N, C-alpha and C positions, 0 to 999 in steps of 0.2 A: 200255221198262220196266225193261232191267237197268240202263241208264244213268242213272234216276231213282233206284231202291236205291240204288244205289252212292253218289248223293250223300246221301241219307237217312241210309246208313248211318255216312258219315264226319260227317255234322251230329250223329246224335245219339252218337257214340263222342268226339266233342269234348266236347259235354256234360258228359259220364260223366268225362272225365279232368279236365276244367277243378273238375268239383264236388269230385272225388278228392284231385285236389292243393293244394286249398285257397285258388287265388288270387283272392281274391275281389274284386269292385272297389269296395270300400269304401274309401274314399279320408279321409287325413286331413287337416284343413283347415288349411294353414299358408302362411306367408306367404313370397312370393319376396325375397330380399335384393337389395339397389340394387348390389350387387357381390360379384360370386363370387368373387373372390379373397379378402375377407374373409370371405364366410360362404359356402363352397360349398352346393348346393342338393341335398345328399345325399336328404335328407326330402322334397322338394317332391313333394306327390301319391304319397307310399308308401303302397302297400295294408295295410291291418293286417295281415295272414295273407300271409306269402309262402311259395312253395314252392322245392322244389333245381332246378324246371324252369320257364323261362319261354320264352314264344315273342314276340320282340317285334312292335311295329307293322310295322316294314322288311319283316319275313317275305312280307308282301302286295303288297310291290314287284316290279315284273318284271325281276329280276336274279338272281345267284349266289345260292342258298340254302347258307347255312353252318351248321355245328355246333360252339360250343365246348364243350369239357366237360374234367373234369378233378375234381380231388381237392385240400383244403383242408389243408395239415398245418400242426403246433404250430412252436415254434421249435427243437426238434430234428431236424425235417425227416424224421419218419419218423409222427409220430402224428398221425391224422385228426381234425379237429375239427368239429365240428357246430354249429350257429345261426351262422354266420356270414356276415355279409351283403355281397352283393356289388352295385355301383351300376352299371351301365354307360349308356353313350350314346356315339351316334356321328353321322355324317353319312348322308345318304341316297348314292345310288348313283351322283349328280353331282357328290360330294363336298361337299354344303350341310348345314348343320343346319335343317333346314327344319321351317316352325312350322305346324301344322295344326290348326283351332280342334275340327274334330269328333271328333280324338284323343283319347281320355279321358286320355292321359299329358302332352297337349301342354304345352309350356312356352312362355311368351309372353314377348316380350324384356323385359328389365328396364330402367332408367332409364340405363344403359349400352351397352343394345343389345345386350347378352349373351343368349345362349338356348343351351341344352342340345339344342333341337328337340322332336318329337317321337317321335324312334325312340331310346329309352330305357326303362329297366326294372332291376328287382331278380332277385335270387336270394337265399334262402336253405339254406346247405351243410344232407344231411339228415344221419341218425345215423352213416354211412360217411363224413362231410365232402365229398361230391360235390355238382356241380352240373352244369346242361344249361342251355345258351343257344343259343335256335334264332334267326336273325337270315337279314339280307342281308348279302352283302359289300360294305361302304361302299365308296362313291368316292374318290379322292384329291381334294385340296382344287384348284380352279380355277387357282389359282397354282401347284400342282405343287411347294411348298414344304416338303412333308412326306409322308412315306409314307402311306398307308392306315392307319386306325389304328381301335380301337373304345378309348376311355377306359373306365378301372377305378378303383373306389375301395373299400375294405375297412372294414367298421366289426366290431370284434371284441367281446363281452359281456363283458371284462374291461379295456376301454379306452374310454374316455369319448368322444373325437373322432375320425370318419372319418379313413384315409389312405389317399393314393392311391398304385397301385403303377403298374408300368410299364405302357403302352399294347398290347391285343394287335397285332402289327405281322405281316406276313406275309413270310415267308422268300422268296418268288417276286417281290417286289416290285422293280420294278428302281431305285427312289429309297430302297432298303433298302441304301445301300451299305455297305462295308467299314469306312469311317469312323464310320459311324453307327454300325453293330454295337460297335464299340472304344469309343464314347463311352456306350453304354447303362446306366443306373444301376442295372438288374438288381432293380428295388425288388419285392421279394414273390417275383425268382427272373425268368429270362429269359422276355418278352412274345412271344418270336419264333413262329408259328405253322406249322406245317408238316404241309398238309393230306393228308389220303388221302382218296379217292373212293369212295362208295358210292353207286351207280348215280346218280343228277344232286344229289347232296348232299354238298357238302365237309366233313370232318369235322377237326377241330384240336384237337388235346390240350394243355393246359396245367395242369399241378400250381401251388398257387399258395403260399408258403411265409412264414406269418406274421412279420414283424419282419424278414424278410431286405433288408440293406440300407436300414435305414429308420432315419435318423439320430437321431431322438429319440425312439426304442423304448424301453421302460423297460430300464435296464440290468440288472434282476433278472432278467430272461425272454429274455436273450441268450445265446447258447450261444459257447463260443470254440472256433472248429475250427483246428487250428492247422498244416495242410498242405492244401493246394490248393483249388481253388474250392469253392464251397458248393452243396450240394444244393440244385435248382432253377433253377442257374445252367446257361448253355452252357458246353460244352467250348470253347476258341478252338482254330483250326488252327494245328498246327506242323510242322515237318519234321525228324523225328529220321532219322539214317542208319541202313539196315536192313543188318544183318551177317547176318540169316537169315531164312528165310522165304518167301513168295511174293514179296516184294518186294524183296529181298537185292540189295544193289549199286546202291539209289535211296535218295534223299532225298523219301519219298512220305509226305503228310499222312494218318493215319490217319482223322483224322475226315471229309476232304474224301473220301476214297475208300469208307469202310467207315462212314458213318456214320447210316444210315437203321436197322437192326435193333439190336441188344444190342450193346455192347463193353465189354470191360474194360483199362483201362489200369493194370498192374502198375509203380509208379513205385520204383526204388531209387536213392539219393543213395549221401552217405559213407560210411555204415556198412553195406556189405553182409556179410552170413550168409548164405555160399552153400549151406551145408546146405540152410537153409532154402529159397534161394532154388530150388534144385534141387527139392524137395518142392513147392513151389508150380507150378512150371513143368510137372511130370508131371500133377498133379492139373488144371490149367489148361488142360491138352494134350487130356488124355481129353475132359474136360467140352467143349471147341471140338469135338472128333469127334464128340461124341454130339449137340450142338444145329446140327452143319454148319453152311450159311449164315447161321444165325440168330444166331452169336456171332462175334466178332472180339475175339480177346485179343493184347495187345501188351506185352512188359517192354520198360521204356524205362530205362535204364542212365545215370545222370547224375552219376558221383562226378567231382567236380572235382581229385580228388589224382592228382599225375604222369598227367596225360590225355595219351596217345598217341594220334592216329588210327588208324596201323596197328595198333597191339598190341591196342587194344579191339576192333577189327573181327575181327581174328584169335581173342581169347578168346571173342568171343560166338559164332563160328563152331564151333569147338572144344566150347561147352558146347552148343549145338544139336545136334552130330554125336554127344555122349556121350548126351544123352539121349532120343536118335531121336525128336526133337519132329517132328511132322506139320501141324499148323497154328499152334503159337504165333509170332508173328514176335518175334524178339530185337534192339532196335533201341538206339541211344544217342545223346547230345548231350553235348559239352564240360562243360556243368554245367545245371543247373535256372534259371540266371540268364541262362542264353546269349540275344543279342540275334538271332542270325542266324536261328538256327532258329523264333523265337517261342516257345518254349517257357515262357520267363519269364511270357509272359500268363496262365498256368494256373497260378501260384503255389505251385509244390511246395516243401515244405519239404526241403532235402539233408540236414538232418541227423537226422530220424525215421528208424525202423529200413524204413518202407515206409509206400507210401501207396495205395489201391485205391480207384480211380475208375470206378463203375458207371453208362454213360450208356444213352440211348434217343433215337434220332432227334438225337442230339447233343447233349443236355439229361442233367444229372447226377441221378440220378434214387437213387444211394446214394454213402457215403463211407465207408473204411474205413482207419483208422489204425494202424499197429504189430501187424498182425495175424499170429499163430504158425501153421504150417502145421498145425494137427490137424482131427481130424474136426468140431469144435465147427462151428469157423470155415469147414470145406469146405461144410458144410449151411447157412452163413447164406450163402456166396456163392449156393448154389444156390436160397436161398429168394428172394434178391434177386432174381434173374433169374426165377424162376415167378410171384413175386407180378406182375409186370409183363407178362408175355407175353400175353396176349390182346389182338388189336385190338378196338378200340370194337365194330366192327361185330360180333363175335363173343359180346358179352357181352349180356345181356338189359337193353333200355334202353329207356324208354318213347318212344311215338310224339309226335310234334308233336301241337298242339292244335287245328290247325284243317287245312282242306281243301288239299292239295298242288295241285289243280288248279286253285283260283281264285286269281287276281292280279291287281293293279290295276298299271294303266300309269301310270307316274310323268310 
């Protein structure tokens, strides 16, 4: 009896969730294009009412269940945007865009043999700009010429035509090589997913940034950021020399070793203001002690004027000892265009006073340029961290709309 009650409970709960979320099955009658390259089938079979949460038909397959979740931000990288539609489609667990006539979302092949299959769907961001997609982890193409991925297209209210952004790809995929990562366009921000596990579910967070690295995006909506990679992109690995701190005497990549939790990269180039630098380092060290293992802070000095390795190393050692730093690492590179350390990939402007890059799981969540060391800006940094501290599974989120115990064998 308990077993029967369990499944009736899940069934009733699922009906309530679907009703509340408004993901109705009413379908718009739209024709399928003869050529997806000329007219992508974004709207084909799209329901009239969309929710910020969707469960794909792939969830029923006997594979690894995953959840994509995140926030869609405006071009400033900070303002959440509601009512943005995300269309996704993917292969099945065998890497095939499989069609299935019995599935409501099924897309038959067009005249050119193109299809998105039936594992496809839409979400529409809520008032906080958030979205959630429950699905199955896709397989790699049988040819293994591409990493496993999920395609994404964006439709904004203020722009007539949808545009595609970088696919969801998976950090642990052996086909996602360093060369592929460096060649990514980062359309809408990085699409590299780094999963956390909650029971049998893999959860991947990806925030999306409207217009970012979209070539034809309206000029009036673009934001000119003049130092560092953009919010939503990944910090690229680099190897500064550590003069002071836990890794002193080595060339250790901050991102490779400490990229999982929050991190702050404090860059200073050709215009150092040492009194300000000391104030910032004192504040950041106290913050690091308070946050313990959940925050790593690196001072990266890249003054290319009169560079001398031994003198630079000695100067930063003295600075660390003078301030009595406990947690902050003091590092340096010959310049911010240096190729050997690969610092150049992060596009730091050496002529601004400072650049603060705040990241989480190697992804840039905020950036500040020319910050003065005062209480207002100290609190700004603290707020940046506090606003992104919680893991997904600590937040109140809706559950999947279907029975976790009922799967179809593909």
